[in-house]
Every structure is written in structure tokens, then in C-alpha cells.
C-alpha atoms as one frame of an Amber mdcrd trajectory, in Angstrom:
protein
  27.760 -10.854  -6.008  26.785  -8.294  -2.960  26.463  -9.308   0.622  22.957
  -7.452   0.364  21.632  -9.910  -2.654  20.370 -12.820   0.018  18.490 -10.211
   2.557  14.743 -10.637   2.251  12.602  -7.674   3.326   8.641  -7.421   3.490
   7.121  -4.482   1.462   3.625  -3.430   1.664   2.085  -0.806  -0.321  -1.286
   0.261   1.089  -3.984   2.066  -0.760  -6.306   2.487   2.200  -8.119   0.186
   4.761 -11.564   0.016   6.185 -13.291  -2.211   9.152 -16.132  -4.660   8.331
 -18.015  -6.911   9.977 -17.189 -10.564   9.168 -20.804 -10.910   8.223 -20.599
  -8.376   5.583 -17.425  -9.934   4.259 -19.420 -13.473   4.087 -21.972 -11.799
   2.155 -19.560 -10.579  -0.717 -19.603 -11.820  -4.452 -17.368 -11.502  -6.922
 -17.391  -7.520  -8.227 -18.468  -6.607  -4.529 -17.095  -2.981  -3.612 -15.004
  -2.395  -0.517 -15.250   1.616   0.529 -11.498   2.579   1.738 -10.932   5.156
   4.171  -9.208   7.438   1.641  -9.595   9.385  -1.490  -8.180   9.111  -5.103
  -5.896  11.880  -4.062  -4.247  10.841  -0.813  -1.037   9.074  -0.827  -0.365
   5.611  -1.045   1.907   4.104   1.931   5.078   1.940   1.715   5.822  -0.002
   4.646   9.132  -2.105   5.168   9.118  -4.914   7.508   5.907  -2.836   9.020
   7.518   0.201   9.037   6.519   3.269   7.270   9.193   4.226   4.936   7.728
   6.256   2.318   4.512   7.782   0.755   3.734   7.748  -2.930   1.040   7.530
  -5.920   0.045   4.809  -7.951   0.465   5.007 -11.514  -1.372   2.988 -14.310
  -0.095   2.564 -18.055  -1.994   0.348 -20.547  -1.682  -3.115 -17.982   1.020
  -2.187 -15.597   0.725  -0.609 -12.311   3.823   0.913 -10.777   4.388   3.400
  -7.636   6.109   6.847  -7.615   7.630   7.504  -4.452   6.803  11.283  -3.620
   7.889  11.428   0.005  10.551   9.425   1.990   9.778   9.219   5.529  12.539
  10.449   7.750  12.680   9.244  11.516  11.815  12.453  13.045   8.515  12.869
  10.759   6.690   9.797  12.335
């Protein structure tokens, strides 16, 4: 067992974002579409503990999704 096995991190995979008024959110029903601030070719962002660490693209194979990391963010790149 490694000493790293018990360390927890928070990882977020961000496709895009948007700002909506709460009244618009309250009017939404099942199947509502939420426009994001990105296109389908834009990179997906990977955050670890709220810090950007990588960029990638989402891959879909049958019923499984995965993320291919295409770029690791270096400290000076931010």
C-alpha cells in the first residue's frame, strides 16, 4: 500500500459554463437546453483542487465517456 492511497483530491471536468438568471432556471423543465460559452472543438478543462491542470477532449464509445488529456498546464502557462 502506497502512502498516496489515502490522499483525496477534488477533480472537475468542465465542458463549458454560462450565466443564467434564476427565473430562467426555475422555468426549465426536463430536456431543457442550456447554451454553454464554448464550441464542440474547444478543449475541456481539468481542474484539481480548483486549479487548472490540463486540457483535453471528451471521447464517447458506445455507452462510456472518457477524457483524452491533450495538454498539461505548466505553472508558467497560466
